[in-house]
C-alpha positions, 0 to 999 in steps of 0.5 A, spaced: 635 685 468 640 680 470 646 679 465 649 672 464 656 671 462 657 667 456 663 663 457 664 661 450 666 669 449 671 669 455 666 673 459 666 674 467 661 677 471 663 682 476 657 684 482 657 691 484 652 693 489 649 686 488 648 688 480 651 683 475 656 687 470 658 683 464 665 684 462 667 682 455 674 682 453 673 683 445 678 685 440 676 692 440 675 693 448 682 690 449 685 695 444 682 701 447 684 698 454 691 698 451 691 705 448 690 707 455 694 703 459 700 701 455 701 694 452 697 688 455 703 683 456 706 689 461 699 689 464 699 682 465 706 682 468 705 687 473 699 683 475 702 677 476 708 681 480 702 684 484 704 691 481 697 692 478 694 699 480 687 700 482 686 705 476 689 700 471 684 694 474 678 699 473 680 702 466 681 694 464 674 693 467 671 699 464 673 698 457 671 690 457 664 692 460 659 689 456 653 694 457 655 701 460 648 704 459 647 709 465 654 708 468 659 714 469 666 712 469 667 715 476 661 712 479 663 705 476 670 706 479 668 708 486 663 702 486 669 697 484 673 700 490 667 699 495 667 692 492 674 691 494 680 687 491 677 680 493 671 681 489 674 684 483 680 679 483 677 673 480 674 677 474 681 680 473 684 673 473 679 671 468 680 677 463 687 676 464 687 669 462 683 671 456 688 676 454 693 670 454 690 665 451 685 669 446 678 666 445 676 660 441 
């Protein structure tokens, strides 16, 4: 089943092995990410300085993943790594924009 992103909710699609996974930066997802990673503004600053770690990016993606059914975090992390930073950067950017501007 193809998952479509809803841009009005700040969603973005990450293709993992050809499978579209929708990232939805809800309040709950961002709070969970912040509990694990620390303040989101610090995460944004690290990302803008090129200092964001792969594990931090994966954690943010994991918490924003709209549907985790059938996924384990370790498997997801390995799949993200296989896709590479070039594939992940637009999704990361979209999530960071949502963190900064919020949703309407």
